[in-house]
C-alpha positions as CSV (number, residue, x, y, z in Angstrom):
1,M,-100.3,9.5,-56.2
2,N,-98.5,9.5,-52.9
3,N,-96.2,12.5,-52.6
4,K,-95.2,11.8,-48.9
5,K,-91.4,11.9,-48.5
6,K,-89.7,8.8,-47.1
7,F,-87.6,9.0,-43.9
8,P,-83.9,8.6,-44.8
9,W,-82.8,5.0,-43.9
10,W,-79.3,6.0,-42.7
11,I,-80.7,8.1,-39.8
12,F,-81.3,5.1,-37.6
13,P,-77.7,3.7,-37.7
14,L,-76.4,7.3,-37.1
15,I,-78.6,7.6,-34.0
16,V,-77.3,4.2,-32.6
17,L,-73.7,5.2,-33.2
18,A,-74.2,8.5,-31.5
19,V,-75.9,6.9,-28.4
20,G,-73.1,4.3,-28.2
21,A,-70.4,6.9,-28.4
22,G,-72.1,9.0,-25.7
23,A,-72.4,5.9,-23.4
24,L,-68.8,4.9,-24.0
25,F,-67.6,8.4,-23.1
26,Y,-69.7,8.5,-20.0
27,F,-68.6,5.1,-18.7
28,R,-64.9,5.8,-19.5
29,L,-65.2,8.8,-17.1
30,H,-67.3,6.8,-14.6
31,P,-66.3,3.1,-14.7
32,V,-68.7,0.6,-13.5
33,Q,-67.4,-1.0,-10.2
34,V,-67.8,-4.8,-10.4
35,K,-67.1,-6.9,-7.4
36,A,-63.7,-8.6,-7.6
37,P,-63.6,-12.3,-8.3
38,A,-63.8,-14.5,-5.3
39,I,-60.6,-15.8,-3.5
40,D,-60.0,-19.5,-3.3
41,L,-58.0,-19.9,-0.1
42,T,-57.4,-23.6,-0.6
43,K,-54.8,-22.6,-3.2
44,A,-53.1,-19.9,-1.0
45,H,-49.4,-20.0,-0.2
46,T,-48.5,-17.6,2.6
47,T,-45.5,-16.1,4.3
48,K,-44.9,-13.3,6.9
49,V,-43.8,-9.7,6.3
50,V,-40.3,-9.2,7.7
51,V,-38.1,-6.3,8.6
52,G,-34.6,-6.4,7.1
53,S,-32.2,-5.0,4.6
54,I,-32.3,-5.1,0.8
55,N,-30.0,-4.1,-2.0
56,T,-29.8,-4.0,-5.7
57,G,-26.6,-4.1,-7.7
58,I,-24.6,-5.3,-10.7
59,S,-24.1,-9.1,-11.1
60,T,-20.8,-10.1,-12.5
61,T,-17.9,-12.6,-12.0
62,G,-14.2,-12.3,-11.2
63,A,-11.2,-14.1,-9.8
64,V,-9.3,-13.8,-6.5
65,R,-5.7,-12.6,-6.5
66,T,-3.1,-11.6,-4.0
67,N,-2.0,-8.0,-3.3
68,Q,1.3,-8.7,-5.1
69,N,3.0,-11.7,-6.7
70,A,6.3,-12.4,-8.5
71,S,8.0,-15.3,-10.3
72,L,11.7,-15.3,-9.4
73,A,14.1,-16.6,-12.0
74,W,17.9,-17.1,-12.2
75,K,19.8,-14.4,-14.0
76,I,22.8,-16.5,-14.9
77,S,23.6,-20.2,-15.6
78,G,25.1,-22.6,-13.1
79,Q,24.4,-25.4,-10.7
80,V,22.2,-25.0,-7.7
81,S,24.1,-25.6,-4.5
82,Q,21.6,-24.6,-1.8
83,V,17.8,-24.0,-1.4
84,F,16.9,-22.3,1.8
85,V,13.0,-22.2,1.7
86,K,10.0,-24.4,1.0
87,I,6.4,-23.8,0.1
88,G,4.5,-21.9,2.8
89,D,7.6,-20.2,4.3
90,Q,7.3,-16.5,5.2
91,V,10.2,-14.4,3.7
92,Q,11.4,-10.9,4.0
93,K,12.5,-8.5,1.3
94,D,16.0,-9.3,0.0
95,Q,16.1,-12.6,1.9
96,V,18.3,-15.2,0.0
97,L,16.1,-18.1,-1.2
98,A,18.7,-20.2,-3.1
99,Q,22.3,-20.1,-4.3
100,L,24.4,-21.3,-7.2
101,D,27.8,-23.0,-6.7
102,P,30.3,-20.1,-7.5
103,A,32.6,-22.7,-9.1
104,S,29.9,-23.7,-11.6
105,N,30.3,-20.5,-13.7
106,I,33.6,-19.0,-14.7
107,T,32.1,-15.5,-14.5
108,F,32.0,-15.8,-10.7
109,V,35.6,-16.9,-10.5
110,T,37.0,-14.0,-12.6
111,T,34.6,-11.4,-11.0
112,Q,35.7,-12.4,-7.5
113,A,39.3,-11.4,-8.4
114,S,38.1,-8.1,-9.9
115,L,36.1,-7.4,-6.7
116,L,39.3,-7.6,-4.6
117,T,41.1,-5.2,-6.9
118,A,38.1,-2.8,-6.8
119,Q,37.9,-3.0,-3.0
120,E,41.6,-2.1,-2.7
121,N,41.3,0.8,-5.1
122,L,38.3,2.2,-3.3
123,A,39.9,1.8,0.1
124,S,43.0,3.6,-1.1
125,L,40.9,6.5,-2.3
126,Q,38.9,6.6,0.9
127,N,42.1,6.4,3.0
128,T,43.4,9.6,1.3
129,A,40.6,11.5,2.9
130,A,41.7,10.1,6.3
131,A,45.3,11.1,5.5
132,T,44.2,14.6,4.7
133,A,42.6,14.9,8.2
134,T,45.8,13.5,9.8
135,A,48.0,16.0,7.9
136,K,45.7,18.8,9.0
137,I,46.2,17.9,12.7
138,A,50.0,17.7,12.1
139,L,50.0,21.2,10.5
140,V,48.1,22.7,13.5
141,Q,50.5,21.1,15.9
142,A,53.6,22.5,14.0
143,Q,52.0,26.0,14.0
144,T,51.5,25.8,17.7
145,G,55.0,24.5,18.3
146,L,56.5,27.4,16.3
147,T,54.6,29.9,18.2
148,S,55.7,28.4,21.5
149,V,59.4,28.3,20.5
150,Q,59.3,31.9,19.2
151,K,57.8,33.0,22.5
152,A,60.6,31.3,24.3
153,L,63.3,33.0,22.3
154,D,61.6,36.4,22.8
155,D,61.5,35.8,26.5
156,L,65.2,35.1,26.6
157,Q,66.0,38.4,24.8
158,I,64.1,40.6,27.3
159,A,65.4,41.4,30.8
160,P,62.9,39.7,33.2
161,T,60.8,41.5,35.8
162,Q,59.6,40.0,39.0
163,A,56.1,39.8,37.5
164,Q,57.4,37.8,34.6
165,I,59.3,35.5,37.0
166,D,56.1,34.9,39.0
167,A,54.0,34.4,35.9
168,A,56.5,31.8,34.6
169,Y,56.5,30.0,37.9
170,A,52.7,30.0,37.9
171,A,52.7,28.6,34.4
172,Y,55.1,25.9,35.4
173,L,52.9,24.9,38.4
174,Q,49.9,24.8,36.2
175,D,51.8,22.5,33.8
176,Q,52.5,20.1,36.7
177,K,48.8,19.9,37.6
178,S,48.0,19.2,33.9
179,V,50.7,16.5,33.7
180,A,49.4,14.8,36.8
181,R,45.8,14.9,35.5
182,L,46.7,13.6,32.0
183,Q,49.0,11.0,33.5
184,V,46.0,9.5,35.4
185,A,43.9,9.6,32.3
186,F,46.6,7.8,30.3
187,D,47.2,5.2,33.0
188,I,43.5,4.2,32.8
189,L,43.9,3.5,29.1
190,A,47.5,2.2,29.2
191,S,46.5,-1.5,29.0
192,S,44.4,-0.8,25.8
193,P,45.8,-1.9,22.4
194,V,48.4,0.4,20.9
195,D,46.2,1.2,17.9
196,N,43.3,2.3,20.2
197,L,42.4,5.8,19.1
198,E,41.4,6.9,22.6
199,R,44.7,5.7,24.1
200,A,46.7,7.3,21.3
201,S,44.9,10.6,21.9
202,A,45.5,10.5,25.6
203,L,49.2,9.7,25.1
204,T,49.6,12.6,22.6
205,A,47.9,15.0,25.0
206,L,50.2,13.8,27.9
207,N,53.4,14.2,25.8
208,N,52.4,17.7,24.7
209,V,51.8,18.9,28.2
210,V,55.1,17.3,29.4
211,Q,56.9,19.1,26.6
212,K,55.2,22.4,27.7
213,E,56.1,21.7,31.3
214,N,59.8,21.4,30.4
215,Q,59.7,24.5,28.3
216,D,57.9,26.5,31.0
217,L,60.4,25.2,33.6
218,G,63.3,26.3,31.4
219,A,61.7,29.7,30.9
220,Y,61.2,30.1,34.7
221,N,64.8,29.1,35.4
222,R,66.1,31.5,32.8
223,L,64.0,34.3,34.2
224,K,65.0,33.5,37.7
225,N,68.7,33.4,36.9
226,G,68.7,36.6,35.0
227,R,69.6,37.1,31.3
228,P,70.6,33.9,29.6
229,G,74.0,33.2,28.3
230,A,75.0,33.0,24.7
231,S,74.6,29.2,24.8
232,A,70.9,29.5,25.9
233,L,70.2,32.0,23.2
234,A,71.9,29.8,20.6
235,D,69.8,26.8,21.7
236,A,66.6,28.9,21.5
237,Q,67.5,30.1,18.0
238,S,68.2,26.5,16.9
239,N,64.8,25.4,18.3
240,L,63.1,28.2,16.4
241,E,64.7,27.1,13.1
242,L,63.8,23.5,13.7
243,A,60.2,24.4,14.4
244,Q,60.1,26.5,11.2
245,R,61.3,23.5,9.2
246,K,58.7,21.2,10.9
247,L,56.0,23.7,9.9
248,E,57.2,23.8,6.3
249,V,57.1,20.0,6.1
250,A,53.6,19.9,7.7
251,E,52.4,22.5,5.2
252,A,53.8,20.5,2.3
253,D,52.3,17.2,3.6
254,Y,48.9,18.9,4.0
255,T,49.0,20.4,0.5
256,L,49.9,17.0,-1.0
257,A,47.1,15.2,0.9
258,S,44.5,17.9,0.0
259,A,45.3,17.5,-3.6
260,G,44.1,13.8,-3.5
261,P,41.3,12.3,-5.6
262,D,38.2,14.3,-6.0
263,T,34.7,13.1,-5.3
264,A,34.1,12.1,-8.9
265,K,37.0,9.6,-8.7
266,I,35.6,8.1,-5.5
267,A,32.1,7.9,-7.0
268,A,33.5,6.2,-10.1
269,A,35.3,3.7,-7.9
270,Q,32.2,3.0,-5.8
271,A,30.1,2.5,-9.0
272,S,32.7,0.0,-10.3
273,H,32.7,-1.9,-7.0
274,Q,28.9,-2.0,-7.0
275,Q,28.7,-3.3,-10.5
276,I,31.2,-6.1,-9.8
277,Q,29.3,-7.0,-6.6
278,A,26.0,-7.1,-8.5
279,T,27.5,-9.6,-10.9
280,L,28.5,-11.8,-8.0
281,D,25.1,-11.4,-6.4
282,Q,23.6,-13.2,-9.5
283,Q,24.6,-16.4,-7.8
284,Y,21.7,-15.8,-5.4
285,I,17.9,-15.5,-5.7
286,R,16.5,-13.0,-3.3
287,A,12.9,-12.2,-2.4
288,S,11.8,-9.0,-4.1
289,F,9.3,-8.2,-1.3
290,A,8.0,-9.7,1.9
291,G,5.5,-12.5,1.4
292,T,4.8,-16.2,1.3
293,V,6.6,-18.8,-0.9
294,T,3.8,-20.3,-3.0
295,S,5.9,-22.3,-5.5
296,V,9.3,-23.9,-5.4
297,S,10.8,-25.4,-8.6
298,A,14.5,-25.1,-7.6
299,Q,16.3,-28.2,-6.3
300,V,19.9,-28.8,-5.2
301,D,22.2,-29.9,-8.1
302,D,19.9,-28.6,-10.8
303,L,21.6,-27.2,-13.8
304,V,19.9,-23.9,-14.6
305,S,20.2,-21.2,-17.2
306,S,19.3,-17.5,-17.3
307,G,15.5,-17.1,-17.1
308,T,14.8,-20.5,-15.4
309,V,12.0,-19.8,-12.8
310,A,12.8,-21.0,-9.3
311,F,10.2,-19.5,-7.0
312,R,6.9,-17.7,-6.8
313,I,6.1,-15.5,-3.8
314,D,2.8,-13.8,-3.0
315,D,1.9,-11.0,-0.6
316,M,-1.1,-12.7,1.1
317,S,-1.6,-9.8,3.5
318,S,-4.6,-8.7,1.4
319,L,-6.8,-10.4,-1.2
320,Y,-8.5,-8.7,-4.1
321,V,-11.0,-9.7,-6.8
322,D,-10.9,-8.3,-10.3
323,L,-14.4,-8.0,-11.7
324,Q,-15.6,-7.4,-15.3
325,V,-18.4,-4.8,-15.6
326,S,-20.0,-3.9,-18.9
327,E,-20.1,-0.4,-20.3
328,V,-23.9,-0.3,-19.6
329,D,-23.3,-0.6,-15.8
330,I,-19.9,0.9,-15.2
331,N,-21.1,4.4,-14.5
332,R,-23.1,3.0,-11.5
333,V,-19.9,1.8,-9.9
334,Q,-18.2,4.0,-7.4
335,I,-15.1,3.7,-5.1
336,G,-16.1,2.4,-1.7
337,Q,-19.2,0.5,-2.7
338,A,-19.8,-2.9,-1.0
339,V,-19.4,-6.1,-3.0
340,E,-21.0,-9.4,-2.0
341,L,-19.1,-12.5,-3.1
342,T,-20.0,-16.2,-3.3
343,Y,-17.8,-19.1,-4.3
344,E,-18.9,-22.4,-5.9
345,A,-16.1,-24.0,-4.0
346,I,-17.4,-22.6,-0.6
347,P,-21.2,-23.2,-0.5
348,D,-23.5,-21.4,1.9
349,Q,-20.9,-18.7,2.6
350,L,-21.2,-15.0,1.8
351,Y,-18.1,-12.9,1.7
352,T,-17.8,-9.1,1.4
353,A,-15.4,-6.7,-0.4
354,K,-15.1,-3.0,-1.1
355,V,-14.4,-1.3,-4.5
356,T,-11.0,0.2,-4.5
357,G,-10.3,0.8,-8.2
358,I,-12.1,1.3,-11.5
359,S,-10.1,1.0,-14.8
360,A,-10.3,4.1,-16.9
361,V,-10.0,2.2,-20.2
362,G,-12.2,-0.7,-21.2
363,T,-11.4,-3.9,-23.2
364,V,-13.7,-4.4,-26.2
365,S,-15.0,-8.0,-26.8
366,G,-17.8,-8.9,-29.1
367,G,-18.6,-5.3,-29.7
368,V,-19.1,-4.5,-25.9
369,A,-16.6,-2.7,-23.7
370,N,-15.9,-4.3,-20.3
371,Y,-14.1,-2.5,-17.5
372,T,-12.1,-4.0,-14.7
373,V,-13.3,-3.2,-11.2
374,T,-11.0,-4.1,-8.3
375,A,-12.3,-4.9,-4.9
376,L,-10.5,-5.6,-1.6
377,L,-11.9,-8.4,0.5
378,T,-13.0,-7.1,3.8
379,K,-14.3,-10.5,5.1
380,S,-12.3,-13.6,4.3
381,D,-10.9,-16.8,5.7
382,S,-8.5,-19.6,4.9
383,L,-11.0,-21.2,2.6
384,V,-10.7,-18.3,0.1
385,R,-7.6,-19.0,-2.1
386,P,-6.0,-16.9,-4.9
387,G,-7.2,-18.0,-8.3
388,M,-10.7,-18.9,-7.2
389,T,-13.6,-17.7,-9.4
390,T,-16.4,-15.8,-7.7
391,A,-19.9,-14.6,-8.4
392,A,-20.2,-11.0,-7.3
393,N,-22.9,-8.4,-6.7
394,V,-21.7,-4.8,-6.7
395,V,-24.2,-3.1,-4.4
396,T,-25.3,0.1,-6.0
397,Q,-28.3,0.8,-3.7
398,Q,-29.2,-0.5,-0.2
399,L,-32.0,0.1,2.3
400,S,-32.0,-1.1,6.0
401,N,-34.8,-1.7,8.5
402,V,-37.6,-1.8,5.9
403,L,-40.6,-4.0,5.4
404,L,-39.8,-6.8,3.0
405,V,-42.3,-9.0,1.0
406,P,-41.7,-11.6,-1.8
407,N,-41.9,-10.1,-5.3
408,L,-44.7,-12.6,-6.2
409,S,-46.9,-11.3,-3.4
410,I,-47.4,-7.9,-5.1
411,S,-50.3,-7.6,-7.6
412,A,-52.2,-4.7,-9.2
413,L,-55.8,-3.7,-8.2
414,N,-57.6,-0.7,-9.7
415,G,-54.2,0.8,-10.6
416,R,-52.8,0.3,-7.2
417,K,-50.0,-2.0,-5.9
418,V,-51.4,-4.3,-3.2
419,V,-50.6,-7.3,-1.1
420,Y,-53.3,-9.7,0.2
421,V,-53.2,-10.0,4.0
422,L,-54.8,-13.0,5.6
423,V,-56.6,-12.3,8.9
424,G,-59.0,-14.8,10.6
425,G,-59.5,-16.8,7.4
426,Q,-60.3,-13.7,5.3
427,V,-58.1,-12.1,2.7
428,S,-58.0,-8.3,2.3
429,P,-56.0,-6.2,-0.2
430,V,-53.6,-3.7,1.4
431,T,-52.2,-0.9,-0.7
432,V,-48.4,-0.6,-0.6
433,T,-45.8,1.7,-1.9
434,V,-42.8,0.0,-3.5
435,S,-39.3,1.5,-2.9
436,L,-36.7,-1.0,-3.9
437,A,-36.8,-4.5,-5.4
438,S,-34.2,-7.3,-5.6
439,D,-34.4,-10.6,-7.4
440,A,-36.6,-12.1,-4.7
441,Q,-37.8,-9.4,-2.4
442,T,-39.4,-5.9,-2.5
443,A,-39.2,-3.2,0.1
444,V,-42.7,-1.8,0.7
445,A,-44.3,0.8,2.9
446,S,-47.9,1.0,4.2
447,S,-49.7,2.3,7.2
448,N,-51.8,-0.9,7.2
449,L,-49.0,-3.3,7.0
450,K,-46.5,-4.4,9.7
451,A,-43.9,-7.0,10.4
452,G,-45.4,-10.4,11.2
453,D,-48.5,-9.9,9.0
454,V,-49.4,-13.1,7.0
455,I,-49.6,-12.4,3.3
456,V,-50.5,-14.4,0.2
457,T,-47.5,-15.1,-2.0
458,N,-49.5,-16.4,-5.0
459,P,-52.4,-14.0,-5.4
460,S,-52.7,-14.6,-9.2
461,S,-53.6,-18.3,-8.6
462,L,-56.4,-17.6,-6.1
463,T,-59.0,-15.7,-8.1
464,A,-62.0,-17.6,-9.5
465,A,-63.4,-16.0,-12.7
466,P,-67.1,-14.9,-12.4
467,A,-69.6,-17.2,-14.2
468,S,-70.7,-15.6,-17.4
469,T,-71.5,-17.1,-20.8
470,G,-72.6,-16.2,-24.2
471,I,-73.5,-12.6,-24.9
472,R,-72.9,-11.6,-21.2
473,S,-69.3,-12.9,-21.3
474,M,-68.6,-11.2,-24.6
475,L,-70.0,-7.9,-23.3
476,D,-67.9,-8.2,-20.1
477,N,-64.7,-8.7,-22.1
478,L,-65.6,-5.9,-24.4
479,F,-66.3,-3.4,-21.6
480,R,-63.1,-4.4,-19.8
481,K,-61.1,-3.7,-22.9
482,L,-62.8,-0.4,-23.3
483,G,-62.1,0.5,-19.7
484,V,-65.7,0.9,-18.5
485,I,-65.5,-2.0,-16.0
486,S,-63.0,-2.6,-13.2
487,Y,-62.9,-5.1,-10.4
488,S,-63.0,-4.0,-6.7
């Protein structure tokens, strides 16, 4: 009887699994470096590394518009009598573009009569203010005249001294000089119309000083001849009473003129006049701002009604594009960012703009909110027309003076980004650092790469797979998947 124990059958599979796991762990930490597949240069496409600028942005579409536009319509019915502009004309704010025949609408006829009445009423109220000023001047003159007459009477009632006689004579001589001077001034203006204000003022001043000269001469004569007689005193008293009555009249006239209409009445009259004038102005169409006439639909003899559009004007001084940006991208847009524009109608031309406005509220369509971004064209020409659609790229990031390579020229090798440089018929991988990529190009940096270097643009098409079949091929594939083999 054999009592020897049998060796457990499951030990061998366990040992194989342990060895395999240990080998896998080792090779994962120390991958086997296998020579990279050979390069087939007959399939190589090449280009040169260049230095330039690159940007990334948000692609969208939009439409060109002018800075400002307006459709101008008639505000009242009638028949067009005159059209003063044509398409393309430059117009100024408030310039008359067309006119209705005033006789074609009874409103104009009746309103014209009302305008004359309103003008007369306003003129009457405004002239009251002028009359008040005139009455004030007359009052001051009457006060001065009374003072002068009162002094003359007082002088008659006082026995004269030699000093008074000399002073009276000096005043008379001074009056003569003033008369001569003012006479010359008036003679210069004598040929002017009678209603000339400067002539009237000169004549008034001359008459006043002549009157004073006569009074001072009489005063001098009275002082020189001693105390006046009863007749002279009576005349002086009569002059004083007359001056007092003139002052009373002047005061009454000034009080009456001052009590004229207040500012509220004048303002009401002006408002009425303006309202009537505004009704009459409806026979005209005027430009609401300075711009270019871009549409004319009014013709002479047309019968029009209120609301009939006659013109369109556009301010062409600046052109804008309104772009639609989705909610996903809107927070990347900022005021001042550059925008690149292309037009299907203008091939091979690139235009630029600058973001000037971003709408605060989006418009929801299809469950997605879009925001309007407004950009001012900074480079334009006569080929760009309002209404054109444009493809736009809002530049959100830009680099200048960097090395640029095609996107397809970059491949991965041992966890690195590389480009294949062709030198003397040999291809060598050069490690690069990628900084910014656009749709076609990528900005790279490398100490072993420079502008002008020839690089392969289709590296994925050049590698020839190593010859391996059967179990060897299966093991290679398995080890690559397990990460224990990498190509160098």
